[in-house]
DSSP file (Angstrom, degrees, kcal/mol; ACC not computed):
  #  RESIDUE AA STRUCTURE BP1 BP2  ACC     N-H-->O    O-->H-N    N-H-->O    O-->H-N    TCO  KAPPA ALPHA  PHI   PSI    X-CA   Y-CA   Z-CA
    1    1 A X              0   0    0      0, 0.0     2,-0.1     0, 0.0     0, 0.0   0.000 360.0 360.0 360.0 137.1 -107.8  219.1  131.7
    2    2 A X     >  -     0   0    0      1,-0.1     4,-2.7     4,-0.0     5,-0.2  -0.408 360.0-120.4 -70.5 146.4 -109.8  218.1  128.7
    3    3 A X  H  > S+     0   0    0      1,-0.2     4,-2.2     2,-0.2     5,-0.1   0.852 113.2  51.5 -59.0 -37.2 -108.0  215.6  126.4
    4    4 A X  H  > S+     0   0    0      2,-0.2     4,-2.3     1,-0.2    -1,-0.2   0.924 111.9  46.3 -66.5 -42.8 -108.2  218.0  123.4
    5    5 A X  H  > S+     0   0    0      2,-0.2     4,-2.6     1,-0.2    -2,-0.2   0.932 112.9  50.0 -63.3 -46.1 -106.6  220.8  125.4
    6    6 A X  H  X S+     0   0    0     -4,-2.7     4,-2.4     1,-0.2    -1,-0.2   0.903 111.2  48.8 -59.9 -41.8 -103.9  218.5  126.8
    7    7 A X  H  X S+     0   0    0     -4,-2.2     4,-2.5     2,-0.2    -1,-0.2   0.899 111.3  49.2 -65.5 -41.8 -103.1  217.2  123.3
    8    8 A X  H  X S+     0   0    0     -4,-2.3     4,-2.2     1,-0.2    -2,-0.2   0.916 112.4  48.9 -64.7 -42.2 -102.8  220.8  121.9
    9    9 A X  H  X S+     0   0    0     -4,-2.6     4,-2.3     2,-0.2    -2,-0.2   0.909 112.1  48.3 -61.0 -44.2 -100.5  221.8  124.8
   10   10 A X  H  X S+     0   0    0     -4,-2.4     4,-2.3     1,-0.2    -2,-0.2   0.913 111.8  48.7 -66.5 -42.2  -98.3  218.7  124.2
   11   11 A X  H  X S+     0   0    0     -4,-2.5     4,-2.0     1,-0.2    -1,-0.2   0.880 111.2  51.5 -65.3 -38.7  -98.1  219.4  120.5
   12   12 A X  H  X S+     0   0    0     -4,-2.2     4,-1.1     2,-0.2    -2,-0.2   0.896 110.8  46.3 -64.6 -42.3  -97.2  223.0  121.2
   13   13 A X  H  X S+     0   0    0     -4,-2.3     4,-0.6     1,-0.2     3,-0.2   0.883 111.3  52.8 -68.8 -38.0  -94.4  222.1  123.6
   14   14 A X  H >< S+     0   0    0     -4,-2.3     3,-0.9     1,-0.2    -2,-0.2   0.885 105.5  54.5 -61.5 -39.7  -93.1  219.4  121.2
   15   15 A X  H 3< S+     0   0    0     -4,-2.0    -1,-0.2     1,-0.3    -2,-0.2   0.809 103.9  55.7 -67.1 -27.4  -92.9  222.0  118.4
   16   16 A X  H 3< S+     0   0    0     -4,-1.1     2,-1.0    -3,-0.2    -1,-0.3   0.676  84.7  94.7 -77.6 -15.0  -90.8  224.3  120.7
   17   17 A X    X<  +     0   0    0     -3,-0.9     3,-0.8    -4,-0.6     4,-0.2  -0.677  48.9 176.9 -82.4  99.7  -88.2  221.5  121.2
   18   18 A X  T 3  S+     0   0    0     -2,-1.0     3,-0.3     1,-0.2     4,-0.2   0.675  74.4  57.8 -76.6 -19.0  -85.6  222.2  118.5
   19   19 A X  T 3> S+     0   0    0      1,-0.2     4,-1.7     2,-0.1    -1,-0.2   0.299  72.1 100.7 -97.4   8.9  -83.3  219.4  119.6
   20   20 A X  H <> S+     0   0    0     -3,-0.8     4,-1.9     1,-0.2    -1,-0.2   0.874  81.3  52.4 -65.9 -34.9  -85.8  216.5  119.3
   21   21 A X  H  > S+     0   0    0     -3,-0.3     4,-1.7     1,-0.2    -1,-0.2   0.875 108.3  50.1 -67.4 -38.5  -84.3  215.4  116.0
   22   22 A X  H  > S+     0   0    0     -4,-0.2     4,-0.8     1,-0.2    -1,-0.2   0.831 110.1  51.0 -70.3 -30.9  -80.8  215.2  117.4
   23   23 A X  H  X S+     0   0    0     -4,-1.7     4,-0.7     2,-0.2     3,-0.4   0.867 106.6  54.5 -72.5 -36.8  -82.0  213.2  120.3
   24   24 A X  H >< S+     0   0    0     -4,-1.9     3,-0.9     1,-0.2    -2,-0.2   0.906 106.7  51.8 -62.1 -39.2  -83.7  210.7  118.0
   25   25 A X  H 3< S+     0   0    0     -4,-1.7    -1,-0.2     1,-0.2    -2,-0.2   0.758 102.6  60.6 -67.5 -24.9  -80.4  210.3  116.1
   26   26 A X  H 3< S+     0   0    0     -4,-0.8     2,-0.6    -3,-0.4    -1,-0.2   0.637  82.8  92.9 -80.7 -14.2  -78.6  209.5  119.4
   27   27 A X  S << S-     0   0    0     -3,-0.9     5,-0.1    -4,-0.7    -4,-0.0  -0.706  85.2-118.8 -82.9 121.9  -80.8  206.5  120.2
   28   28 A X    >   -     0   0    0     -2,-0.6     3,-1.9     1,-0.1     4,-0.4  -0.277  20.0-119.3 -61.0 145.2  -79.1  203.3  118.8
   29   29 A X  G >  S+     0   0    0      1,-0.3     3,-1.2     2,-0.2    -1,-0.1   0.793 110.6  61.2 -55.6 -34.3  -81.1  201.5  116.2
   30   30 A X  G 3  S+     0   0    0      1,-0.3    -1,-0.3     3,-0.0    -2,-0.1   0.630  99.7  56.8 -75.0  -9.9  -81.4  198.3  118.2
   31   31 A X  G <  S+     0   0    0     -3,-1.9     2,-0.5     2,-0.0    -1,-0.3   0.490  95.6  75.3 -93.6  -5.4  -83.2  200.2  121.0
   32   32 A X    <   -     0   0    0     -3,-1.2     2,-0.4    -4,-0.4     0, 0.0  -0.925  66.1-161.0-110.0 132.0  -86.0  201.4  118.6
   33   33 A X        -     0   0    0     -2,-0.5     2,-0.1     3,-0.0     3,-0.1  -0.888  24.6-111.4-108.8 137.7  -88.7  199.0  117.5
   34   34 A X        -     0   0    0     -2,-0.4     2,-0.2     1,-0.1    -1,-0.0  -0.400  39.2-102.9 -65.1 145.4  -90.9  199.6  114.5
   35   35 A X        +     0   0    0     -2,-0.1     2,-0.3     0, 0.0    -1,-0.1  -0.515  52.9 171.0 -68.5 132.9  -94.5  200.3  115.2
   36   36 A X        -     0   0    0     -2,-0.2     2,-0.2    -3,-0.1     3,-0.1  -0.972  37.7 -99.5-143.3 156.6  -96.5  197.1  114.5
   37   37 A X        -     0   0    0     -2,-0.3     0, 0.0     1,-0.1     0, 0.0  -0.502  52.5 -96.4 -72.0 144.9 -100.0  195.9  115.1
   38   38 A X        -     0   0    0     -2,-0.2    -1,-0.1     1,-0.1     2,-0.1  -0.255  45.3-104.1 -58.3 150.3 -100.4  193.6  118.1
   39   39 A X        -     0   0    0     -3,-0.1     2,-0.4     1,-0.0    -1,-0.1  -0.363  26.7-133.5 -72.2 156.0 -100.3  189.9  117.3
   40   40 A X        -     0   0    0     -2,-0.1    -1,-0.0     2,-0.0     0, 0.0  -0.953  27.6-107.8-112.6 131.0 -103.5  187.8  117.3
   41   41 A X        -     0   0    0     -2,-0.4     3,-0.1     1,-0.1     4,-0.0  -0.276  31.1-174.7 -58.2 141.5 -103.6  184.5  119.1
   42   42 A X        -     0   0    0      1,-0.1     2,-0.3     2,-0.1    -1,-0.1  -0.016  63.2  -1.8-129.5  30.3 -103.6  181.5  116.7
   43   43 A X  S    S-     0   0    0      0, 0.0    -1,-0.1     0, 0.0     2,-0.1  -0.946  97.1 -46.1 167.6-178.9 -104.0  178.6  119.0
   44   44 A X        -     0   0    0     -2,-0.3     2,-0.2     1,-0.1    -2,-0.1  -0.386  59.1-111.5 -73.7 148.8 -104.3  177.7  122.7
   45   45 A X        -     0   0    0     -2,-0.1     2,-0.4    -4,-0.0    -1,-0.1  -0.560  24.5-134.7 -76.9 142.0 -101.9  179.3  125.2
   46   46 A X        -     0   0    0     -2,-0.2     2,-0.4     2,-0.0    -1,-0.0  -0.848  15.2-133.2 -96.5 133.7  -99.3  177.0  126.9
   47   47 A X        -     0   0    0     -2,-0.4     2,-0.5     0, 0.0     0, 0.0  -0.762  19.2-157.0 -88.9 131.1  -98.8  177.4  130.6
   48   48 A X        -     0   0    0     -2,-0.4     2,-0.2     3,-0.0     3,-0.1  -0.914   3.2-148.2-111.7 131.2  -95.2  177.7  131.7
   49   49 A X        -     0   0    0     -2,-0.5     3,-0.0     1,-0.1     2,-0.0  -0.593  34.5 -87.1 -93.0 156.8  -94.1  176.8  135.2
   50   50 A X        -     0   0    0     -2,-0.2     2,-0.6     1,-0.1    -1,-0.1  -0.340  42.3-115.6 -62.3 143.0  -91.2  178.5  137.0
   51   51 A X        -     0   0    0      1,-0.1    -1,-0.1     5,-0.1    -3,-0.0  -0.736  31.4-175.9 -82.4 119.6  -87.8  176.9  136.3
   52   52 A X        +     0   0    0     -2,-0.6    -1,-0.1     4,-0.0     2,-0.1   0.360  36.0 127.1-102.4   5.6  -86.6  175.5  139.6
   53   53 A X    >>  -     0   0    0      1,-0.1     3,-1.0     2,-0.1     4,-0.6  -0.437  63.6-129.3 -64.0 136.0  -83.1  174.3  138.6
   54   54 A X  H >> S+     0   0    0      1,-0.3     3,-1.0     2,-0.2     4,-0.7   0.856 103.3  54.7 -55.1 -42.0  -80.6  175.8  140.9
   55   55 A X  H 3> S+     0   0    0      1,-0.2     4,-0.9     2,-0.2     3,-0.4   0.775  98.9  64.1 -66.8 -25.9  -78.2  177.2  138.2
   56   56 A X  H <> S+     0   0    0     -3,-1.0     4,-1.2     1,-0.2    -1,-0.2   0.703  88.8  66.5 -74.9 -19.5  -81.1  179.1  136.6
   57   57 A X  H << S+     0   0    0     -3,-1.0     4,-0.5    -4,-0.6     3,-0.4   0.911 101.1  50.4 -65.7 -41.2  -81.6  181.3  139.6
   58   58 A X  H >< S+     0   0    0     -4,-0.7     3,-1.1    -3,-0.4     4,-0.4   0.837 101.3  62.2 -66.0 -33.6  -78.1  182.8  139.0
   59   59 A X  H >< S+     0   0    0     -4,-0.9     3,-1.3     1,-0.3    -1,-0.2   0.876  99.2  55.0 -62.2 -34.4  -79.0  183.4  135.3
   60   60 A X  T 3< S+     0   0    0     -4,-1.2    -1,-0.3    -3,-0.4    -2,-0.2   0.679  98.7  64.0 -70.6 -14.6  -81.7  185.8  136.4
   61   61 A X  T <  S+     0   0    0     -3,-1.1    21,-2.5    -4,-0.5     2,-0.3   0.543  71.7 116.3 -85.2  -8.3  -79.2  187.8  138.5
   62   62 A X  E <   +A   81   0A   0     -3,-1.3    19,-0.3    -4,-0.4     3,-0.1  -0.472  29.9 163.2 -65.4 123.3  -77.2  188.8  135.3
   63   63 A X  E     +     0   0A   0     17,-2.7     2,-0.3     1,-0.3    18,-0.2   0.484  61.4  35.9-120.4  -9.8  -77.5  192.6  135.1
   64   64 A X  E     -A   80   0A   0     16,-1.4    16,-2.4     2,-0.0     2,-0.4  -0.990  60.7-178.7-148.0 136.8  -74.6  193.5  132.7
   65   65 A X  E     +A   79   0A   0     -2,-0.3     2,-0.4    14,-0.2    14,-0.2  -0.989   4.8 178.4-142.4 128.0  -73.4  191.6  129.6
   66   66 A X  E     -A   78   0A   0     12,-3.1    12,-2.8    -2,-0.4     2,-0.2  -0.910  18.1-149.2-130.1 102.9  -70.5  192.4  127.3
   67   67 A X  E     -A   77   0A   0     -2,-0.4     2,-0.7    10,-0.2    10,-0.3  -0.533  16.0-136.0 -68.9 134.9  -69.7  190.1  124.4
   68   68 A X  E     -A   76   0A   0      8,-2.6     8,-0.6    -2,-0.2     3,-0.4  -0.857  22.8-176.2 -93.3 115.3  -66.0  190.2  123.6
   69   69 A X        +     0   0    0     -2,-0.7     3,-0.2     1,-0.2    -1,-0.1   0.485  66.9  66.0 -93.7  -5.1  -65.8  190.3  119.8
   70   70 A X        +     0   0    0      1,-0.2    -1,-0.2    52,-0.1     3,-0.1  -0.104  68.2 100.0-112.8  37.5  -62.1  190.1  119.1
   71   71 A X  S >  S-     0   0    0     -3,-0.4     3,-1.4     1,-0.4    -1,-0.2   0.017  80.3-127.3-111.8  27.7  -61.3  186.6  120.4
   72   72 A X  T 3  S-     0   0    0      1,-0.3    -1,-0.4    -3,-0.2     0, 0.0  -0.419  75.2 -17.2  68.6-135.8  -61.2  184.8  117.1
   73   73 A X  T 3  S+     0   0    0     -2,-0.1     2,-0.3    -3,-0.1    -1,-0.3   0.589 113.0 101.5 -81.1 -11.2  -63.5  181.7  116.9
   74   74 A X  S <  S-     0   0    0     -3,-1.4     2,-0.7     1,-0.1    -3,-0.2  -0.572  71.6-133.3 -78.5 134.3  -63.8  181.5  120.6
   75   75 A X        +     0   0    0     23,-0.4    23,-2.9    -2,-0.3     2,-0.4  -0.785  37.7 166.7 -89.7 117.2  -67.1  182.8  122.2
   76   76 A X  E     +AB  68  97A   0     -2,-0.7    -8,-2.6    -8,-0.6     2,-0.3  -0.979   9.5 176.2-133.4 142.2  -66.1  184.9  125.2
   77   77 A X  E     -AB  67  96A   0     19,-2.1    19,-2.8    -2,-0.4     2,-0.4  -0.988  24.0-140.1-144.8 154.7  -68.1  187.4  127.3
   78   78 A X  E     +AB  66  95A   0    -12,-2.8   -12,-3.1    -2,-0.3     2,-0.3  -0.897  33.7 170.7-103.1 140.1  -67.8  189.6  130.3
   79   79 A X  E     -AB  65  94A   0     15,-2.1    15,-3.2    -2,-0.4     2,-0.4  -0.995  23.2-147.7-150.5 157.2  -70.8  189.7  132.6
   80   80 A X  E     -AB  64  93A   0    -16,-2.4   -17,-2.7    -2,-0.3   -16,-1.4  -0.977   8.3-158.3-126.4 138.3  -71.9  190.9  136.0
   81   81 A X  E     -AB  62  92A   0     11,-2.3    11,-2.5    -2,-0.4     2,-0.5  -0.909  20.3-125.7-111.4 141.9  -74.3  189.4  138.4
   82   82 A X  E     + B   0  91A   0    -21,-2.5     9,-0.2    -2,-0.4     8,-0.1  -0.735  65.7 111.2 -80.9 128.5  -76.2  191.3  141.2
   83   83 A X        +     0   0    0      7,-1.6    -1,-0.2    -2,-0.5     8,-0.1   0.406  51.0  77.7-172.8 -15.1  -75.5  189.6  144.4
   84   84 A X  S    S-     0   0    0      6,-1.3     2,-0.7    -3,-0.3     5,-0.1  -0.137  96.6 -61.9 -94.6-165.3  -73.4  191.5  146.8
   85   85 A X    >   -     0   0    0      3,-0.4     3,-1.5     1,-0.1     6,-0.1  -0.723  42.3-151.7 -77.4 114.5  -74.1  194.5  149.0
   86   86 A X  T 3  S+     0   0    0     -2,-0.7     3,-0.4     1,-0.3    -1,-0.1   0.709  95.3  59.5 -66.5 -15.9  -75.2  197.3  146.7
   87   87 A X  T 3  S+     0   0    0      1,-0.3     2,-0.3     3,-0.0    -1,-0.3   0.695 115.0  36.5 -79.8 -17.7  -73.9  199.9  149.2
   88   88 A X  S <  S-     0   0    0     -3,-1.5    -3,-0.4     1,-0.2     2,-0.3  -0.700 132.7 -67.0-135.8  81.4  -70.4  198.3  148.9
   89   89 A X        +     0   0    0     -3,-0.4    -1,-0.2    -2,-0.3    25,-0.1  -0.574  55.7 178.6  68.3-128.1  -69.9  197.2  145.3
   90   90 A X        +     0   0    0     -2,-0.3    -7,-1.6     1,-0.2    -6,-1.3   0.344  42.3 109.9 115.6  -7.6  -72.3  194.3  144.4
   91   91 A X  E     -BC  82 113A   0     22,-2.8    22,-2.3    -9,-0.2     2,-0.7  -0.830  55.1-155.8-103.3  98.4  -71.6  193.6  140.8
   92   92 A X  E     -BC  81 112A   0    -11,-2.5   -11,-2.3    -2,-0.9     2,-0.4  -0.621  19.1-152.6 -74.6 115.3  -69.8  190.2  140.8
   93   93 A X  E     +BC  80 111A   0     18,-3.2    17,-3.1    -2,-0.7    18,-1.4  -0.765  18.5 176.4-104.0 134.3  -67.9  190.5  137.5
   94   94 A X  E     -BC  79 109A   0    -15,-3.2   -15,-2.1    -2,-0.4     2,-0.4  -0.883  26.5-147.0-131.7 157.1  -66.9  187.4  135.4
   95   95 A X  E     -BC  78 108A   0     13,-2.3    13,-2.7    -2,-0.3     2,-0.4  -0.995  26.2-168.0-121.3 137.1  -65.3  186.4  132.1
   96   96 A X  E     -BC  77 107A   0    -19,-2.8   -19,-2.1    -2,-0.4     2,-0.4  -0.960  12.5-159.7-131.6 141.7  -66.7  183.3  130.5
   97   97 A X  E     -BC  76 106A   0      9,-2.4     9,-2.7    -2,-0.4     2,-0.5  -0.980  20.8-130.6-122.0 126.8  -65.5  181.1  127.7
   98   98 A X  E     + C   0 105A   0    -23,-2.9   -23,-0.4    -2,-0.4     7,-0.2  -0.689  27.4 177.0 -80.8 126.4  -67.8  178.8  125.8
   99   99 A X  E     -     0   0A   0      5,-3.1     2,-0.3    -2,-0.5    -1,-0.2   0.925  53.6 -50.0 -92.6 -66.1  -66.2  175.3  125.6
  100  100 A X  E  >  - C   0 104A   0      4,-0.9     4,-3.5     1,-0.1    -1,-0.4  -0.968  51.0 -94.1-165.5 165.2  -68.7  173.1  123.9
  101  101 A X  T  4 S+     0   0    0     -2,-0.3     4,-0.1     1,-0.2    -1,-0.1   0.887 126.6  48.0 -58.2 -35.0  -72.4  172.1  124.1
  102  102 A X  T  4 S+     0   0    0      1,-0.2    -1,-0.2     2,-0.1     0, 0.0   0.898 122.6  31.8 -69.0 -41.8  -71.3  169.1  126.3
  103  103 A X  T  4 S-     0   0    0      1,-0.2     2,-0.2     3,-0.0    -2,-0.2   0.716  91.0-164.3 -93.3 -23.8  -69.1  171.2  128.6
  104  104 A X  E  <  -C  100   0A   0     -4,-3.5    -5,-3.1     2,-0.0    -4,-0.9  -0.541  45.6 -12.0  79.3-140.9  -70.9  174.5  128.6
  105  105 A X  E     -C   98   0A   0     -7,-0.2     2,-0.6    -2,-0.2    -7,-0.2  -0.758  47.2-146.3-102.4 143.3  -69.1  177.6  129.9
  106  106 A X  E     -C   97   0A   0     -9,-2.7    -9,-2.4    -2,-0.3     2,-0.4  -0.965  29.3-165.5-103.0 119.3  -65.9  178.0  131.8
  107  107 A X  E     -C   96   0A   0     -2,-0.6     2,-0.4   -11,-0.2   -11,-0.2  -0.883  13.4-169.9-117.0 136.1  -66.5  181.0  134.1
  108  108 A X  E     -C   95   0A   0    -13,-2.7   -13,-2.3    -2,-0.4     2,-0.5  -0.992  21.0-133.6-122.6 129.1  -63.9  183.0  136.1
  109  109 A X  E     -C   94   0A   0     -2,-0.4   -15,-0.3   -15,-0.2     3,-0.1  -0.765  19.8-175.7 -85.8 125.5  -64.8  185.6  138.7
  110  110 A X  E     -     0   0A   0    -17,-3.1     2,-0.3    -2,-0.5   -16,-0.2   0.817  52.7 -64.5 -90.0 -38.2  -62.8  188.7  138.1
  111  111 A X  E     -C   93   0A   0    -18,-1.4   -18,-3.2   -20,-0.1     2,-0.5  -0.985  44.3 -83.4 169.9-177.0  -63.9  190.7  141.1
  112  112 A X  E     +C   92   0A   0     -2,-0.3   -20,-0.2   -20,-0.2     2,-0.2  -0.960  59.0 153.9-120.5 108.7  -66.7  192.5  143.0
  113  113 A X  E     -C   91   0A   0    -22,-2.3   -22,-2.8    -2,-0.5    19,-0.2  -0.668  56.5-118.2-127.7 177.1  -67.2  196.1  141.6
  114  114 A X  S    S-     0   0    0     17,-3.2     2,-0.3     1,-0.4    18,-0.2   0.850  92.7 -38.0 -80.0 -46.1  -69.8  198.9  141.2
  115  115 A X  E     -D  131   0B   0     16,-1.5    16,-2.5   -24,-0.1    -1,-0.4  -0.976  56.5-140.0-167.8 171.1  -69.4  198.6  137.4
  116  116 A X  E     -D  130   0B   0     -2,-0.3     2,-0.4    14,-0.2    14,-0.2  -0.942   4.0-158.8-138.8 161.2  -66.9  198.0  134.7
  117  117 A X  E     -D  129   0B   0     12,-1.8    12,-2.6    -2,-0.3     2,-0.5  -0.988  23.7-124.4-142.2 130.9  -66.2  199.3  131.2
  118  118 A X  E     +D  128   0B   0     -2,-0.4    10,-0.2    10,-0.2     3,-0.1  -0.642  26.6 179.1 -76.4 123.4  -64.2  197.6  128.5
  119  119 A X  E     -     0   0B   0      8,-3.1     2,-0.3    -2,-0.5    -1,-0.2   0.825  65.2 -17.1 -92.3 -40.3  -61.4  200.0  127.3
  120  120 A X  E     -D  127   0B   0      7,-1.2     7,-2.6     2,-0.0    -1,-0.4  -0.981  57.8-158.6-161.5 163.1  -59.8  197.7  124.7
  121  121 A X  E     +D  126   0B   0     -2,-0.3     2,-0.3     5,-0.2     5,-0.2  -0.977  14.0 163.9-153.5 132.9  -59.7  194.1  123.7
  122  122 A X  E >   -D  125   0B   0      3,-2.1     3,-2.4    -2,-0.3   -52,-0.1  -0.919  58.9 -62.2-137.9 165.6  -57.3  191.9  121.7
  123  123 A X  T 3  S+     0   0    0     -2,-0.3   -52,-0.1     1,-0.3    32,-0.1  -0.269 125.3   8.7 -54.0 127.0  -57.1  188.1  121.5
  124  124 A X  T 3  S+     0   0    0     30,-0.1    29,-2.3     1,-0.1     2,-0.3   0.543 123.1  68.7  83.7   6.6  -56.3  186.8  125.0
  125  125 A X  E <   -DE 122 152B   0     -3,-2.4    -3,-2.1    27,-0.2     2,-0.3  -0.987  47.9-176.1-160.1 143.6  -56.7  190.1  126.8
  126  126 A X  E     -DE 121 151B   0     25,-2.2    25,-2.7    -2,-0.3     2,-0.5  -0.972  18.5-146.1-141.7 130.0  -59.3  192.7  127.8
  127  127 A X  E     -DE 120 150B   0     -7,-2.6    -8,-3.1    -2,-0.3    -7,-1.2  -0.828  23.1-168.9 -97.0 129.5  -58.5  196.0  129.5
  128  128 A X  E     -DE 118 149B   0     21,-2.8    21,-2.3    -2,-0.5     2,-0.5  -0.909  23.1-151.0-123.8 146.8  -61.1  197.2  131.9
  129  129 A X  E     -DE 117 148B   0    -12,-2.6   -12,-1.8    -2,-0.4     2,-0.4  -0.979  28.7-168.5-107.0 123.7  -61.8  200.4  133.8
  130  130 A X  E     -DE 116 147B   0     17,-3.2    17,-2.5    -2,-0.5     2,-0.5  -0.898  17.3-153.6-118.2 143.8  -63.6  199.5  137.0
  131  131 A X  E     +DE 115 146B   0    -16,-2.5   -17,-3.2    -2,-0.4   -16,-1.5  -0.950  27.3 169.3-111.1 136.4  -65.4  201.6  139.6
  132  132 A X  E     - E   0 145B   0     13,-2.5    13,-2.4    -2,-0.5     2,-0.3  -0.979  34.4-114.5-145.5 155.0  -65.5  200.2  143.1
  133  133 A X  E     - E   0 144B   0     -2,-0.3     2,-0.4    11,-0.2    11,-0.3  -0.679  30.9-169.5 -84.5 144.1  -66.4  201.1  146.7
  134  134 A X  E     - E   0 143B   0      9,-3.2     9,-2.9    -2,-0.3     2,-0.5  -0.990  11.2-142.2-134.1 144.8  -63.6  201.3  149.2
  135  135 A X  E     - E   0 142B   0     -2,-0.4     2,-0.8     7,-0.2     7,-0.2  -0.923  12.4-134.5-111.1 132.4  -63.9  201.6  153.0
  136  136 A X     >  -     0   0    0      5,-2.8     4,-3.3    -2,-0.5     5,-0.3  -0.738  17.7-155.9 -75.8 109.5  -61.5  203.6  155.1
  137  137 A X  T  4 S+     0   0    0     -2,-0.8    -1,-0.2     1,-0.2    -2,-0.0   0.836  88.5  52.2 -61.2 -33.6  -60.8  201.2  157.9
  138  138 A X  T  4 S+     0   0    0      1,-0.2    -1,-0.2    -3,-0.1    -2,-0.0   0.934 125.7  21.2 -70.4 -46.8  -59.9  203.9  160.4
  139  139 A X  T  4 S-     0   0    0      2,-0.1    -2,-0.2    -3,-0.0    -1,-0.2   0.687  93.3-128.9 -95.4 -21.6  -63.1  206.0  159.9
  140  140 A X     <  +     0   0    0     -4,-3.3     2,-0.2     1,-0.3    -3,-0.1   0.527  58.1 146.3  81.5   2.9  -65.5  203.5  158.5
  141  141 A X        -     0   0    0     -5,-0.3    -5,-2.8    -6,-0.1     2,-0.5  -0.547  40.7-142.5 -79.5 139.6  -66.3  205.9  155.6
  142  142 A X  E     +E  135   0B   0     -2,-0.2     2,-0.3    -7,-0.2    -7,-0.2  -0.871  28.1 161.5-102.6 130.4  -67.1  204.5  152.2
  143  143 A X  E     -E  134   0B   0     -9,-2.9    -9,-3.2    -2,-0.5     2,-0.3  -0.779  29.6-118.6-131.7-179.7  -65.9  206.2  149.1
  144  144 A X  E     -E  133   0B   0     -2,-0.3     2,-0.3   -11,-0.3   -11,-0.2  -0.883  22.2-174.0-123.5 158.3  -65.4  205.2  145.5
  145  145 A X  E     -E  132   0B   0    -13,-2.4   -13,-2.5    -2,-0.3     2,-0.4  -0.970  18.3-135.6-144.3 159.1  -62.4  205.0  143.2
  146  146 A X  E     +E  131   0B   0     -2,-0.3     2,-0.3   -15,-0.2   -15,-0.2  -0.950  32.2 160.9-113.9 134.1  -61.8  204.2  139.6
  147  147 A X  E     -E  130   0B   0    -17,-2.5   -17,-3.2    -2,-0.4     2,-0.4  -0.920  29.3-123.7-146.2 172.1  -58.9  201.9  138.6
  148  148 A X  E     -EF 129 170B   0     22,-0.7    22,-2.4    -2,-0.3     2,-0.3  -0.933  21.7-176.9-125.4 144.9  -57.8  199.9  135.6
  149  149 A X  E     -EF 128 169B   0    -21,-2.3   -21,-2.8    -2,-0.4     2,-0.5  -0.951  21.2-136.5-136.2 154.6  -57.0  196.2  135.3
  150  150 A X  E     -EF 127 168B   0     18,-2.8    18,-2.6    -2,-0.3     2,-0.6  -0.971  15.3-160.9-111.7 125.3  -55.8  193.9  132.5
  151  151 A X  E     +EF 126 167B   0    -25,-2.7   -25,-2.2    -2,-0.5     2,-0.3  -0.939  23.2 175.1-103.8 122.8  -57.6  190.5  132.3
  152  152 A X  E     +EF 125 166B   0     14,-2.3    14,-2.8    -2,-0.6     2,-0.3  -0.889  16.5 173.1-133.6 160.0  -55.5  188.1  130.4
  153  153 A X        -     0   0    0    -29,-2.3     2,-0.3    -2,-0.3    12,-0.1  -0.976  38.9 -96.9-160.0 154.2  -55.4  184.4  129.3
  154  154 A X        -     0   0    0     10,-0.4     2,-0.8    -2,-0.3   -30,-0.1  -0.614  32.0-137.8 -77.9 131.2  -53.3  182.1  127.1
  155  155 A X        -     0   0    0     -2,-0.3     2,-0.2   -32,-0.1     6,-0.1  -0.826  23.1-139.5 -91.0 113.7  -54.8  181.6  123.7
  156  156 A X    >   -     0   0    0     -2,-0.8     3,-1.1     4,-0.6     6,-0.0  -0.476   7.0-140.7 -76.9 141.1  -54.4  177.9  123.0
  157  157 A X  T 3  S+     0   0    0      1,-0.2    -1,-0.1    -2,-0.2    -2,-0.0   0.724 104.2  56.0 -70.2 -21.3  -53.4  176.9  119.5
  158  158 A X  T 3  S-     0   0    0      2,-0.1    -1,-0.2     1,-0.0    -2,-0.1   0.407 116.6-114.2 -91.3   3.1  -55.8  173.9  119.7
  159  159 A X    <   +     0   0    0     -3,-1.1    -2,-0.1     1,-0.2     2,-0.0   0.520  64.9 147.4  81.4   6.6  -58.7  176.2  120.4
  160  160 A X        -     0   0    0      1,-0.1    -4,-0.6   -86,-0.0    -1,-0.2  -0.322  54.6 -99.8 -73.8 159.0  -59.4  175.0  124.0
  161  161 A X        -     0   0    0      1,-0.1    -1,-0.1    -6,-0.1    -6,-0.0  -0.428  47.9 -92.8 -77.5 154.8  -60.6  177.3  126.6
  162  162 A X        -     0   0    0      1,-0.1    -1,-0.1    -2,-0.1   -65,-0.1  -0.322  19.5-146.8 -69.9 149.5  -58.0  178.7  129.1
  163  163 A X  S    S+     0   0    0      1,-0.1     2,-0.3    -3,-0.1    -1,-0.1   0.740  82.4  16.0 -82.4 -26.2  -57.3  176.9  132.3
  164  164 A X        -     0   0    0    -10,-0.1   -10,-0.4   -56,-0.0     2,-0.3  -0.931  62.4-151.7-142.9 164.0  -56.6  180.1  134.2
  165  165 A X        -     0   0    0     -2,-0.3     2,-0.3   -12,-0.1   -12,-0.2  -0.987  15.2-143.1-135.2 144.4  -57.1  183.9  133.8
  166  166 A X  E     -F  152   0B   0    -14,-2.8   -14,-2.3    -2,-0.3     2,-0.5  -0.843   3.6-157.4-110.0 151.6  -54.9  186.6  135.3
  167  167 A X  E     -F  151   0B   0     -2,-0.3     2,-0.4   -16,-0.2   -16,-0.2  -0.988  17.9-178.5-126.3 118.3  -56.0  189.9  136.7
  168  168 A X  E     -F  150   0B   0    -18,-2.6   -18,-2.8    -2,-0.5    -2,-0.0  -0.968  28.8-118.0-123.8 128.3  -53.2  192.5  136.7
  169  169 A X  E     -F  149   0B   0     -2,-0.4     2,-0.3   -20,-0.2   -20,-0.3  -0.339  41.4-174.2 -58.4 146.4  -53.4  196.2  138.0
  170  170 A X  E      F  148   0B   0    -22,-2.4   -22,-0.7     1,-0.1    -1,-0.0  -0.906 360.0 360.0-141.1 166.5  -52.8  198.7  135.2
  171  171 A X              0   0    0     -2,-0.3   -22,-0.1   -24,-0.1    -1,-0.1   0.360 360.0 360.0-115.4 360.0  -52.4  202.4  134.6
C-alpha cells in the first residue's frame, strides 16, 4: 500500500471513531507526556556498568508498587516482587516502612498472591482484596479465589517503625 493511501485510510478510520475524545479523557495525566524535541548531547557519554550488589537484583523484581498516603509522617508502601511460580501465585507481596537513611526500610512479607488491590487505608491499617491461586489437593486442579485481609500495625507515638505487622482474614 502506498504511504499516501495508507495515511488517507487511517485518517478516514479515525474520523469514524466517535469515542476517541472520551478515551483520551480516560488516560490519566501522568501517563501522557507532552511532545518534545529530542535532546541533543552536550558532552561525552558516561559508560555505566551493571550493579552487582546482591540486594539490587531484588529491586529489579518489583512489579507492583502502591504508596500508602494516609500514614501521617511515616513513609509506607505496599509492593510486590515477581519471584514465585507464575502458574501458582508468584507476586510476593510486602509492606515496607522507611525508618531512616541509616537504617533504610523495614520490610514485612504479607503473602504470595496473583495480585492485590488496596480497598481502604487509615493510619496503622490497610485493607486489601487479594486474588490468589489455590490447588485442590484431591484432584490437583488449580483455581483462583478472591479474599480480603486486614494488614495492621501499631502506630508508635515516638514515630518509630513497627516491630511487627498482623495479617487478619476479613469479610
